[in-house]
C-alpha angles and dihedrals in degrees: 000000000000091000090055091047091050091049091052090045098050092043091045092242094320098310089118090064093064107115099222119062100327092174093053093046090049091049091050093049090047090051093050092044094051092044088054093048094048102035109022104032093026096218116185116264088233094054091050091046091052091050092048092048091052091049091048095050096043092047092069090059096039095048092045091052092046097049097040092087094036125091091211106070093196104039118189093236093061101092103152086100089063089052090053096042093047091047095057098069094035093053093045090049090052097049091044089059096045114188095335102089123163105207096214093044089050091053090052093048091048088054091048090048093049094048094044093047092051090048094051093040092052099039094041100202120196123322093016089066091053092058092042094052104034105039110061095179139077090285092059093043092054105032096055088060092046089054090047087054090051089052087057090053092049091048092051092048091052090047092051092048092050091046093050094047101043108019106045 
């Protein structure tokens, strides 16, 4: 029972088993899901944060259990790390904007966040590549995506600073 649950969890309910671009599809679904929670269903930031923390913490156990009998320590079907990595910049965007949320601006930023996250997750710039190459365990699988998500946040902050200084 727990093995089945872990499999469904790490593959994000089987999405990771899709042959073509499972990480990208998972990131897109995560983006749409979080947009719906924040802007359509209007869930509390605290409820979403609690859920994301639980997913983050449980993912270390679930991924470790899944890869322990697998030669490949970062299998393609494990996509829960994309869910976590994609959630980092989206959540931080949402709490940075508090209760004042422009619907159209949010859609644009969600698109930027999705594209930037996929770019950083695929290209794996330093130090993302260090964690990806040197930690062949659940920590490495998850943390490289968290850092890619933080790169998105940094990129958006730089973009907003440049925009506010030069394009007022």
